[in-house]
C-alpha positions, 0 to 999 in steps of 0.5 A, spaced: 675 142 896 681 138 895 683 138 887 684 130 888 677 129 891 674 134 886 678 130 880 675 124 883 668 126 883 669 128 876 671 121 874 666 118 878 661 122 874 664 120 867 664 112 870 656 113 871 655 116 864 659 111 861 655 105 865 649 108 862 650 105 855 650 098 858 643 099 861 639 094 857 632 097 861 630 104 859 628 105 866 635 103 869 638 107 863 634 114 865 636 113 872 643 112 871 643 118 867 640 122 872 645 120 877 651 122 873 647 128 871 646 130 878 654 128 880 656 133 874 652 138 877 655 138 884 662 138 880 660 144 876 658 147 882 664 146 886 668 149 880 663 154 879 662 152 872 655 154 870 655 151 863 657 144 866 651 146 871 646 148 866 648 142 861 647 137 866 641 140 869 638 140 862 640 132 862 637 131 868 631 134 867 630 131 860 632 124 863 626 125 869 621 127 864 622 121 859 622 117 865 616 119 868 613 119 860 614 112 859 612 110 866 605 114 865 605 110 858 606 103 861 600 104 866 
């Protein structure tokens, strides 16, 4: 993969995570966190950086779990 494209993926992931801090609704926050984590996982896979993949896989899982939990509690 072209290093400029790979850098672009990293910057997009960074921008998505920063944007998550501006989410007013919890459900939106979790979805944006999941999107950012998924992009970071793809970035980590492209770099063969397993710590990046693992850390963001855990972030994705935690965001998904808390999103599902808040949805169940709302019912």
